[in-house]
C-alpha positions as CSV (number, residue, x, y, z in Angstrom):
1,X,278.3,270.5,149.7
2,X,280.3,268.7,152.3
3,X,282.4,265.9,150.9
4,X,281.2,262.4,151.7
5,X,283.7,260.4,153.7
6,X,282.7,257.0,152.3
7,X,283.7,254.5,149.7
8,X,281.0,253.1,147.4
9,X,281.3,249.7,145.9
10,X,279.0,247.9,143.4
11,X,279.3,244.3,142.3
12,X,277.9,242.9,139.1
13,X,277.9,239.2,139.9
14,X,277.9,236.1,137.7
15,X,279.0,232.5,138.2
16,X,282.4,233.0,136.6
17,X,283.3,236.6,137.2
18,X,282.5,239.6,139.4
19,X,282.9,243.1,138.0
20,X,283.6,245.5,141.0
21,X,283.0,249.2,140.5
22,X,284.6,251.5,143.1
23,X,284.1,255.2,143.7
24,X,286.2,257.3,146.2
25,X,284.7,260.8,146.7
26,X,288.0,262.4,147.8
27,X,289.6,262.3,144.4
28,X,286.4,261.6,142.3
29,X,287.9,258.4,140.9
30,X,285.7,255.6,139.7
31,X,287.4,252.3,138.7
32,X,286.2,248.9,137.6
33,X,288.0,245.6,138.5
34,X,287.3,242.1,137.4
35,X,287.8,239.2,139.8
36,X,286.8,235.5,139.8
37,X,283.3,234.7,140.9
38,X,283.3,233.9,144.6
39,X,286.8,235.3,145.2
40,X,286.0,237.3,148.4
41,X,289.7,237.8,149.2
42,X,290.3,239.6,145.9
43,X,287.2,241.7,146.5
44,X,288.4,242.7,150.0
45,X,291.8,243.6,148.6
46,X,290.2,246.1,146.1
47,X,288.0,247.5,148.9
48,X,291.1,248.0,151.2
49,X,293.0,249.9,148.5
50,X,290.0,252.2,148.0
51,X,289.7,252.6,151.8
52,X,293.3,253.6,152.2
53,X,293.1,256.0,149.3
54,X,290.1,257.7,150.8
55,X,291.6,257.7,154.3
56,X,294.6,259.7,153.2
57,X,292.3,262.6,152.3
58,X,290.0,262.4,155.3
59,X,290.3,262.9,159.0
60,X,288.4,259.9,160.2
61,X,288.3,256.4,158.7
62,X,285.8,256.2,155.8
63,X,282.7,254.1,155.8
64,X,282.3,251.3,153.2
65,X,279.0,250.9,151.4
66,X,278.7,247.9,149.1
67,X,275.8,246.7,147.0
68,X,274.8,243.9,144.6
69,X,271.7,242.6,143.0
70,X,269.5,240.0,144.7
71,X,269.6,236.7,142.8
72,X,271.4,233.4,142.3
73,X,274.0,234.0,145.1
74,X,271.5,234.6,147.9
75,X,272.7,236.5,151.0
76,X,275.9,234.8,152.0
77,X,278.1,237.6,150.6
78,X,276.1,240.2,152.5
79,X,276.8,238.4,155.8
80,X,280.5,238.1,155.0
81,X,280.8,241.8,154.1
82,X,279.0,242.7,157.4
83,X,281.5,240.6,159.3
84,X,284.3,242.7,157.6
85,X,282.7,246.0,158.8
86,X,281.3,246.7,155.3
87,X,277.7,247.9,155.1
88,X,275.9,245.6,152.5
89,X,272.9,246.6,150.4
90,X,271.0,244.0,148.4
91,X,269.1,245.7,145.5
92,X,266.0,244.5,143.8
93,X,267.1,244.3,140.1
94,X,263.6,245.3,138.8
95,X,263.7,248.6,140.7
96,X,266.8,250.0,138.9
97,X,266.3,252.9,136.5
98,X,267.1,252.0,132.9
99,X,267.0,253.7,129.5
100,X,263.5,253.5,128.1
101,X,264.5,253.3,124.4
102,X,263.5,250.2,122.5
103,X,267.1,249.1,122.1
104,X,269.6,249.9,124.8
105,X,273.1,248.8,125.3
106,X,273.6,246.3,128.2
107,X,277.0,245.1,129.3
108,X,278.5,244.1,132.7
109,X,280.3,247.5,132.8
110,X,277.1,249.4,132.2
111,X,275.2,247.4,134.8
112,X,278.0,247.9,137.4
113,X,278.0,251.6,136.8
114,X,274.2,251.8,137.1
115,X,274.4,249.9,140.4
116,X,277.1,252.3,141.7
117,X,275.0,255.4,140.7
118,X,271.9,253.9,142.5
119,X,273.9,253.3,145.6
120,X,275.4,256.8,145.7
121,X,271.9,258.3,145.0
122,X,270.4,256.3,147.8
123,X,273.2,257.4,150.2
124,X,272.5,261.1,149.3
125,X,268.8,260.8,150.1
126,X,267.2,259.7,146.8
127,X,265.2,256.8,148.2
128,X,263.5,256.2,144.9
129,X,266.8,255.3,143.2
130,X,266.2,251.6,144.0
131,X,264.5,249.3,146.4
132,X,266.5,247.3,148.9
133,X,265.8,243.7,149.8
134,X,265.9,243.0,153.5
135,X,268.7,240.7,154.5
136,X,267.3,237.8,156.6
137,X,269.2,236.1,159.4
138,X,270.4,232.5,158.7
139,X,267.6,231.2,161.0
140,X,264.9,233.1,159.1
141,X,266.2,232.0,155.7
142,X,266.5,228.3,156.8
143,X,263.0,228.4,158.3
144,X,261.5,228.9,154.8
145,X,262.9,225.7,153.4
146,X,260.3,223.4,154.8
147,X,257.2,224.8,153.2
148,X,259.0,225.7,150.0
149,X,260.3,222.2,149.6
150,X,256.8,220.9,150.2
151,X,255.4,223.1,147.4
152,X,258.0,221.7,145.0
153,X,257.2,218.1,146.0
154,X,253.5,218.6,145.7
155,X,254.1,219.9,142.1
156,X,256.3,216.8,141.4
157,X,253.6,214.5,142.9
158,X,251.0,216.0,140.5
159,X,253.4,215.5,137.6
160,X,253.8,211.8,138.4
161,X,250.0,211.3,138.8
162,X,249.3,213.0,135.5
163,X,252.0,211.0,133.7
164,X,250.5,207.7,135.0
165,X,246.9,208.7,134.1
166,X,248.1,209.9,130.6
167,X,249.8,206.6,129.9
168,X,246.8,204.6,130.9
169,X,244.5,206.9,128.8
170,X,246.3,205.9,125.7
171,X,245.2,202.3,126.4
172,X,241.5,203.2,127.1
173,X,241.8,202.9,130.9
174,X,240.5,206.0,132.8
175,X,239.5,204.8,136.3
176,X,242.9,204.2,137.9
177,X,243.7,206.3,141.0
178,X,247.5,206.3,141.8
179,X,247.1,207.8,145.3
180,X,245.0,204.9,146.7
181,X,246.8,202.5,149.0
182,X,246.2,199.4,146.8
183,X,247.7,201.1,143.7
184,X,250.1,198.2,143.0
185,X,247.5,195.5,143.1
186,X,245.0,197.4,141.0
187,X,247.7,198.2,138.4
188,X,248.1,194.5,137.6
189,X,244.3,194.1,137.3
190,X,243.9,196.8,134.7
191,X,242.7,196.0,131.2
192,X,242.9,198.0,128.1
193,X,239.8,199.5,126.4
194,X,239.6,196.4,124.1
195,X,239.9,193.9,126.9
196,X,243.7,193.0,126.8
197,X,246.1,193.1,129.7
198,X,248.5,196.0,129.8
199,X,251.6,195.5,127.6
200,X,254.7,194.4,129.5
201,X,256.9,197.4,128.8
202,X,254.1,199.8,129.7
203,X,253.5,197.9,132.9
204,X,257.2,198.2,133.8
205,X,257.2,201.9,133.0
206,X,254.2,202.5,135.2
207,X,255.8,200.5,138.0
208,X,258.8,202.8,137.9
209,X,256.6,205.9,137.9
210,X,254.9,204.5,141.0
211,X,258.3,204.0,142.7
212,X,259.0,207.7,142.1
213,X,255.5,208.7,143.2
214,X,255.8,206.7,146.5
215,X,259.1,208.3,147.2
216,X,257.7,211.8,146.8
217,X,254.7,210.9,149.0
218,X,257.0,209.6,151.7
219,X,259.1,212.8,151.6
220,X,256.0,215.0,151.8
221,X,254.9,213.1,154.9
222,X,258.3,213.6,156.5
223,X,258.2,217.4,155.8
224,X,254.6,217.7,157.2
225,X,255.7,215.9,160.4
226,X,258.5,218.3,160.8
227,X,256.2,221.3,160.1
228,X,253.6,220.1,162.6
229,X,256.1,219.4,165.2
230,X,257.4,223.0,165.1
231,X,253.9,224.3,165.6
232,X,252.8,222.0,168.4
233,X,256.1,222.5,170.2
234,X,255.1,226.2,170.7
235,X,252.1,225.1,172.9
236,X,254.4,223.2,175.3
237,X,255.7,224.8,178.5
238,X,259.3,224.7,177.2
239,X,258.3,226.4,174.0
240,X,259.9,226.1,170.6
241,X,263.1,227.5,169.1
242,X,261.7,227.7,165.6
243,X,261.3,231.3,164.3
244,X,257.6,232.3,164.4
245,X,256.4,229.0,165.9
246,X,254.3,230.8,168.5
247,X,252.7,233.0,165.9
248,X,252.0,230.0,163.7
249,X,250.4,228.1,166.6
250,X,248.2,231.2,167.3
251,X,247.0,231.3,163.6
252,X,246.0,227.7,163.6
253,X,243.5,228.3,166.4
254,X,241.3,230.1,163.8
255,X,238.8,227.8,162.1
256,X,239.8,227.4,158.4
257,X,243.5,228.1,158.9
258,X,245.6,224.9,158.8
259,X,249.3,224.3,159.6
260,X,250.5,224.7,156.0
261,X,248.8,228.1,155.5
262,X,249.9,229.3,159.0
263,X,253.5,228.3,158.2
264,X,253.5,230.2,154.9
265,X,252.0,233.3,156.5
266,X,254.5,233.4,159.3
267,X,257.7,232.4,157.5
268,X,257.0,234.4,154.3
269,X,255.5,237.6,155.7
270,X,254.8,238.0,159.4
271,X,258.4,237.6,160.5
272,X,259.1,240.9,158.8
273,X,258.3,244.4,160.1
274,X,255.7,246.3,158.0
275,X,255.0,250.0,158.6
276,X,251.3,249.7,157.7
277,X,248.7,247.5,156.0
278,X,249.5,249.0,152.5
279,X,253.1,247.8,152.8
280,X,252.0,244.3,153.7
281,X,249.5,244.1,150.8
282,X,252.2,245.4,148.4
283,X,254.7,242.8,149.6
284,X,252.1,240.1,148.8
285,X,251.3,241.6,145.4
286,X,247.7,242.2,146.3
287,X,247.6,245.9,145.4
288,X,246.1,247.3,142.2
289,X,248.3,248.8,139.4
290,X,246.3,251.6,137.7
291,X,247.3,253.2,134.5
292,X,246.5,256.9,134.2
293,X,248.1,259.1,131.6
294,X,246.3,262.1,130.3
295,X,242.8,261.1,129.4
296,X,243.6,257.3,129.4
297,X,242.4,255.5,132.5
298,X,242.4,251.8,132.9
299,X,243.0,249.1,135.5
300,X,245.9,246.8,134.9
301,X,244.9,244.3,137.6
302,X,247.1,243.2,140.4
303,X,250.6,244.3,140.9
304,X,252.1,240.8,140.8
305,X,255.6,241.9,141.7
306,X,255.2,240.7,145.3
307,X,255.7,237.3,147.0
308,X,253.9,234.9,144.6
309,X,253.8,232.0,147.2
310,X,252.1,234.3,149.8
311,X,249.7,235.6,147.3
312,X,248.6,232.2,146.1
313,X,248.2,231.0,149.7
314,X,246.0,234.0,150.6
315,X,243.7,233.6,147.6
316,X,243.2,229.9,148.5
317,X,242.6,230.8,152.1
318,X,240.0,233.4,151.1
319,X,237.9,230.7,149.5
320,X,238.3,228.5,152.6
321,X,237.4,231.4,154.8
322,X,234.1,231.9,153.1
323,X,233.2,228.3,153.8
324,X,234.5,227.9,157.4
325,X,233.9,231.5,158.7
326,X,230.5,232.4,157.1
327,X,229.4,234.7,159.9
328,X,232.7,236.8,160.1
329,X,232.6,240.4,159.1
330,X,234.8,239.7,156.1
331,X,232.5,237.0,154.8
332,X,229.5,239.3,155.2
333,X,231.4,242.1,153.4
334,X,232.0,239.7,150.5
335,X,228.4,238.5,150.3
336,X,227.0,242.1,150.4
337,X,229.1,243.1,147.3
338,X,228.9,239.9,145.3
339,X,225.5,238.4,146.3
340,X,224.6,235.5,144.0
341,X,226.8,236.5,141.1
342,X,229.2,233.9,139.7
343,X,232.2,233.8,137.5
344,X,234.6,236.7,136.9
345,X,233.0,239.2,139.4
346,X,233.3,236.6,142.2
347,X,236.9,235.8,141.3
348,X,237.8,239.5,141.4
349,X,236.1,240.1,144.7
350,X,237.8,237.2,146.4
351,X,241.2,238.8,145.6
352,X,240.0,241.9,147.5
353,X,238.8,239.6,150.3
354,X,242.3,238.0,150.3
355,X,243.9,241.4,150.8
356,X,241.6,242.3,153.7
357,X,242.0,238.9,155.3
358,X,245.8,239.1,155.1
359,X,245.7,242.4,157.0
360,X,243.3,241.0,159.6
361,X,245.5,237.9,160.2
362,X,248.6,240.1,160.5
363,X,246.9,242.1,163.2
364,X,245.8,239.0,164.9
365,X,249.3,237.4,164.8
366,X,251.1,240.5,166.0
367,X,248.6,242.1,168.4
368,X,246.2,239.3,169.3
369,X,243.2,241.1,167.8
370,X,240.8,238.4,166.6
371,X,239.1,239.2,163.2
372,X,235.6,240.5,163.8
373,X,233.1,237.6,164.0
374,X,235.8,234.9,163.5
375,X,235.4,231.6,165.3
376,X,238.3,229.9,167.1
377,X,238.7,226.1,167.1
378,X,237.5,224.2,170.1
C-alpha cells in the first residue's frame, strides 16, 4: 500500500481542556497532547511539529486533516482551521462506532483515539466509519437565529401564561385570558371563587408575571417584523441579501404556507444540497426505522435522529395542508387511505403525508414545480 502523505489530527473538546491526538504515517507515531480549551495557538503549534516531522520523510508537503465532534463549540474552530490551510471535519458524535458491551471504559484519551481512527478510516475510503456534519457559512448560520429565537420565546410565552392561569386557579378564578389587550384592567377586577378580591401579594406577583409576558410578546413582534421584512424584500426589484429569501417568498405563495413555516423550511433544510428525496426525508427524521433480525420483525416508528424543528414544522404543516389544499393530489392520497378513520391511524398517516409534502415543497422551491393540484394565493 502506498504510504499516505498526510497528518491526521483529532480533538476531544471540553470547556477547560482539549486533548489533541496526532498521527503521522511516515513513522507510525501517534501522540496525545493536552492544551487549554480554546488555545488555538497551542493547537497549531502541535500541528506544525507533526507537519514538519511528516515533511522530512515525504517529497511533497503533507496535507493536514483535523476532526472534532459537533457540539457546544459550534463551527468557529472549523473556519479558523480552514483559514490555516487545514482541512476540518465536524463529526456527528452519535455516528461513531463504540464497544457494545454493557459496561465500557470511556475517557478523553479513548474518545480522542476513537475520533482519530474514524478520521483515518474515512480518509482511506471507509465512508461508514462516521457521518460528517456540513459546515455552514457564517451567513447561513446567522440566518437560522431569527426563527429559532422565536421558537424559544413562544415557549417562554406559554410558560408565563400557564403560570398566571395556575396562580388564579388556586383562588377559584378560571376565566382570565392574559393575551387580551385589557389584561391589566381585568386583573384588578377579578374575584376569588368565594367572592373576595385577590390578595395583595398575589396581585403583585401576577403584575410582575404580566411584565415579563408583555416583554416576551414585544420581542416576538420584533422578530416577526424582521422575518417578514426579509421575505417581502425578495419581491422588490432590488431583491434581498438574506440567504434563501427568494425561496421563502416563493413558498409563501402556496395557500396554507405562512412566513414562519417558509422560513423554517428554507433556513433549516432547503439551503442545503440533497442528493435525492430519501436524503431529505432522512435529514428531517421522517423515515422509518425497521427492526429485522432473524425471524423478529417489528417497526420502531420514525427515525427521530434528524432535525427536530423541521420535523415538527412539517407535521403541523401537513394538518394545515389538508384544510387549505383539500383538492391537491396529496390531500386526495391521504383521504383515500384514511377515509373517515380517527385517532392513531390518522396520526400515523399524517406523518407519511408530511414526508411526501416535504419532498414536494423541496421540488417546488428548487425547480419551480408546483405540487399537483395545489392552489396559489391570489
